[in-house]
N, C-alpha and C positions, 0 to 999 in steps of 0.2 A: 679251581675250587674257590667258592665265595668266601668273603671274610667272615660271614656268619658261621660257616662250617669250621673254619680255622679256629674261631673263638670257642666253639663247642668242644673241639678236640684238645685245645690247649689245657695242659695241666691235668688231663684225665688219666694219665698213666698208660694210655693205650696208644697204639700206632695210629697215625692220621687216617681218618676214614673219609672215603669219597662221599660226596653228597648223593642222596638217593636219586634215582631216575626221575626226571621231571621237577627237580628242586628249582624253585624260582631264583632267577639271577638278579633282577632289578633290586636296587637298594631299598625301595619301599616294601619289598616282600620279606626282607631279612628279619625285621622286627616281628613280623607275624609268625615266621618259622620258630624263632627263639621263644616267642610267647606260647606257641602251641606246645613245644617241648616242655617248657616250665609248667604249663597247665597239666600235662600228663604226669609229670613228677609229683605234683601236689595231689593229683587224684590217686596215684599209686600209694603215696604216704597215708592218705586217708583210708584207703582199703586195708593197708597193713595195720593201722590203728584199730579199725573196725573188727578185723578178723584176729587181731592180737598175734600177728606174725611179723617177721622181719621185713624191712624194706631194703631193696638192693637196686643200686643204679649200675646196670651191667657195663656201662661205658667207663666207669671209674673203679669198679670192684676188681680185685684180682681173681681171674678165672683160672682154676687149676686145669691144666690140659688133661690130666688123668680123669678128672670128673666130667669134663665136657665130652670126653671120648666114650662115655657110657651110653650115649644115644647118637643116632645118626642125624644128619642135618635135616632130612625131610621130616623126621619125627619132631625135631626141635621147632621147625617152621610150622608144622601142622598143629602142635600143641601150644605153640607160642611159649616155649620154655627153654631155659638154658641152665644146665647144672653148673654150680659155682664151686663147690668143694665137697669132699667126702670126709666125715669125721666119725670114727667109731660106728661105721656102717649106717650113718645117717647122712643122706644126700641133701644138701641145701640147693634148691632149684629156684631160680628167678622166673616168675611167671607173669604174663600179662593179665591172666584171669585166674588167680589162685582160688577164687571162690567156687570154681567148677570142680567138684569132687571127682567127677569121672576122669578128668585130665590128670588129677593127682594120682588116682588109682592106676591109671594107664602107665604113668611114669614109674610107679612102684613095681609093676610087673616087669618092665624092661630091664632095669639094672639089678633086680632082686635085692633091694635094700629099702629101708624106710626113707620116705621123702619128707623133708621139711620145706613146704612151699614158702616163697618170699614174694611180696608184691614188687613189680617192676614196671616202669613206663613202657608202653607198647613200642613206640618208635625206636627208643634207645635199645630195647631188647632185639628188635629186628636187625638193627645195625650191628649189634654185638654178635649175633648169630652169624651174620654174613662175614664178619671179620674173623671170628674164631674158626669157622669151618672153611675159610679160604686157604688155610694152611693145615698141614697134617697135625692131628691130635693124638695123644697117647692112648692106645687102646686099653680099655678096662681099668679097674681100680688099682691103686698101688698095692703091692704085696705087703709092705710094712710101712709104718709111720715114717721111718727114716727115708724110705724110697719116695714117699709122698712129699716130703719136705725138701728133698734134694733137687737142686736146680742146675742148669747148665753153667751158670755163672760162678758156681762154687769152685774155689781153688784150694788146692792143698797148701799147707803151711810150707813156706820156703825160707823163713828167716831162722836165725839161730835160736830165738826164744821158742823152745819147744814145750815148755811146761804147760800142763793142763791144770785148770783151776776148778775147785769144788767149793761152793759156798753153802753154808748151812744156816737157815733162819727159822724163826718161829714167831707167832704173833704175840706170845706171852712167855714169861719165864716159868720154870718148873716142869717143863715137858720132856727134859732129858736131852736137849740140844747139844750141850757140851759133852755129855757122855758119848753121844753118837760121833761127834767130831774127834774126840780122843781115840776111840776104838777104831774108827775108820782109818785114821792116820796110822795107828799101830798095825792094823791088818794089812794095809797097803805096803808098809815098810817090811813086814814079815814075808811078804810075797815078792820082795825084790825091788820095789819101786823106791827111788830116792824121794822121800816125802818131807815136806815142810809144813808144819802146823802153825798157823798164825792166830793168836787170840785177839781178834778185832772187836771183842765185846768190851770196849773201853770203859773203865770205871768199876769193873767187877772182879777181874783177875781170877775167874773161875778155874781155868786150866791150871794155873799156879797152885791154887788151893787143893785141887783134886790129885795133883801129882807131887805136891810138896817141892816144887821147883821155884825158887825165888832168886832170879839172877840180879846182878848189879844194875843192868840196864834193861829197859822195857820199851814197849812201843810208844809210850807217851814221851819218853826221852828223845826218841827220834823225831816226833812231831813237833815238840816244843823246844828242843835243844839241838846243839850241833853234834849229833851222832849219826854215823852211817848205819843203814839197816844191817849191814854185815856185822856190826858190833853187837847187835841184839840177839843173834842166833846162838842158841844153846844146844849142844849135843846131849841127847837124853839117853838113858839106859834101855830105851824101848825101841830103838832102831830109827826113829824119826827125829828131825830137828825141830826146834820150837822157838817162836818169837812170842814172848809173854806180854800180857796186858798188865794193868795195875789198878789199884783202887783210886777213886776220885770222882769228881763231878764231870770230868771231860767225857763226852760221848762222840761216837762216830759221826753223829748228825752235826757236830760242831766244827767239822773240818772245813777250812776255807779253801779257796781255789789254789793258793800257793802250796798248801799242805798236800792236797790231792795230787798236784803235779809232781811234787817232790817224792811222794810215795810211789807213784808210777815209775819214775826214773830209777829209783833205788831198787824197787821190786824187779824191774826188768833185768838189772845186773845180777842180783842174788839168785833169781829164779833159774838162771842158766845152769846152775848146778843141781837142779832137781827135775824129776819127772812129773811130780804132782804137788800142788800146793792146796792145802785145806784151810779155808777161812771159817772160823767160828765167829759169826756176827752176832750183834746184840739182838735181844728180843724186841719185837715191835716192827712197825712198818714205816719208819722215818724214811725220807727220800734217799738220803745218802746210804742207808743200810740196803735199801732196795737196789740202788745203783751198783753197789759192790756185788750184791747177789746176782743181778742180771748181767753184769759184766763177765761173770765166770762162765766156764764151759758147761758146768752142771750146777743147777740150783736145787738144793734139797730143802724141803719144808717138813719140819718135825711137828707132829701133833699127837694127841692121845684120845682115847675114846670119850673122855670127859670134855675135851676141848676141840671136838671135831668142827664145830661151827667156827671157832677161832682159826683153825687150820684152813677152812674154806675161805674165810675172810682174808687171810694172808695170801692165798693163791690169787684171789680176786684183785687185791691191791697191787700185787706184783704184776699181774696181767695189765692192769690199767697203766702202770708206769712203763711196762714193756711196750705197749702200743705207742705211748708218747715218745719214748726213746727212738723206736724204729721210724716213726713218721718224721721226727726231727733230723735223724741221720740221713734219711732219704732226701730231705729238702736241702741239707747242707753239704752232702758229699756227692759229687757228680756221678761217680761210678758205683754207688752203693745200692745193692739190692736187698730189700728188707727181709728179715725173717718173718714169715707169715704166721708161724705157730710157736706158741710158748708151751713148753712141756716140763713143768716142774716135777721133780722126783719126790714122791710122798713116802715118808716113814711114819708109821703109826706105832708109837711107843706104849708100853704098859698095857698090852692087850692080855686077855685071859688065855687066848690060844691063837694059832695062826689063822684059823677059820674066821675068828672075829675080825682080824685085820683085813682079810679079803672083803668081808661084808661091809665094813666101814669105808673102805676105799671105794667100793662100788657105789655106796651112797653118796660119797663126795663127787664122784664122776657124774652121777645122775643129776645132782644139783647143779653142777657146772653146765651140763648139756641143756638143762631146762632154763637156766637163769642167765647165762652169759653168752654162749655161742649163738643162740637164735637171734640175738640182737646185733650181731657183728656181720659186716659184709666183706671185710678185708682180712682181719686177723682172727685167730681162734686159739683157745687154750685147751690143751689135752694133757691132763695129769697122768703121770706114769707111776706105777707101783714099784717102789724100790724094795719095800719089805716091811715087816712088822716085828716088834720085839716083845716077847712075853715078859710080864712083870714078875720080878722076884725080889721083894723088898729086902729080905735077909741077905741075899747075895750082893745086892747093890751096896748095902751098908757095910758089909765085910770088905768089899772092894775099896770103898772110900777110906776105910780104916787103914788099909794096906798102902794107900796112895799109889795105886797102880791102875792101868787100864783093866777093864773087866776081862778082856781076852787074854791078858797075861796072868791075872790072878786066878781066874776060873775058866780055862779054855774050853772045858767040856759042858759048861752050863748052856741051857737052851738059848738064852739070850745071846751068848757068845757065838753060838753056831749061826744064829740069824744074822748077826752083825758081820761075821766073816763071809757069809754068803753074798752080802750086798756088794762086796768089792768086785765080784765078777763083772759087774756092769762097767767098771772103770779099767779092768785089766784084760778081759777076754775079747779079742778082736772079732770073735764069732758070735758075740752076744747080741748083735743086731742094732746097737746104738751107733749113730753116725753123728759125731760132734762137729762136722765141718760147717763153717760159717762163711760169710761173704766178705771177710777180710783176708789178706794174704797170710795172716797168722791170728790165732785166737787172742794173743796179747794185744794186737792192734784194736780189736773191738773193746777189750777191757779198758785200754787207755782212752779210747774215744769217748766212752760213756762217762768215765770219771773226770776227764780233763776238759770236756766241753760243757758249756753251760746249757744243758739240754732241758 
């Protein structure tokens, strides 16, 4: 193999590719080969810009086997096309000639789904097709999102730290994020899970106010003074344990490296006594807030009909940080396989009815599919619908007056029923959600994101 071809394959994320038949071997031909490929890349990018479609380099992009398996090699060769990934029945396909509508239509007929063409350099596409179809590919599309994201390198948790983590964020205050956190913790505890609720919205102490729980020590004491995290845990009358926040100017975004590391070490110890830990994070999209959110097994974004744009902006910001984290972990950890998809759980609070919640979620997904995923060649974001909560102002006020979770004060209210239903995702093994990741334990990923300067 010539040095030119070695350089072309280096860092591509693909297996080494053999030079095509007839590839020139003399040194003076190497520059011309490289130059020709670079010229094709620039031409493909220009085509993408002209047609307003994505650009994909098939030699560096992650090709999902299930997507590639939707067409046969002879079809891929004849149409000069290679499926990249399938998201919500939309198939992203790298094409040497995406301007040919007949080829696009032919592809739509074969897999029976909508095709999103992407411009790709011809030679790179030919090489990628030969490589992909040289080994068996998965037949047909994945049955579920979980199946689509599952990869052979995934390993079950083997360490003693078995706690699963749930983070709850929002782009702005006043959308009911803390109410969701409290009631989710309550519902999980009532269904038998050992649950720890952590008020990480430093500076507000919202959970303390809503439940009238004001312990001697709080999270800020742990971060700024010599207290163990175990000293902060309060047993509540509602079945879950609580680590309270406090008032002040200190924010999660102010955490330094030493404080993050200390938090990780102490959380690892105390979490061994729990099945689930729920983090109520501060409003906004500060980097540290997003890191806590993305380090968790489940990321919940709470929004309202009035603030749907802010909810979308929160999901977009989290996805941008998600990509950055995955790429840096991939570069720094030798055995790390990235998560290719980010699937935040969406809760739409204060809806008129459940139907409105579904419609608003569909609008958010449509905006995501139109404005984010078509521009990506490696990663994708796929929001998942956790549920909606009907707005009942009088019930909420009565609940706050009683200083109890809504599910405890008014268990038969419509909002309570919706909140209780959401817990099925975290408790029911048949629910279809697969939280497995590419660390030996989910806690290792949590620690890696917070402890490394990513």
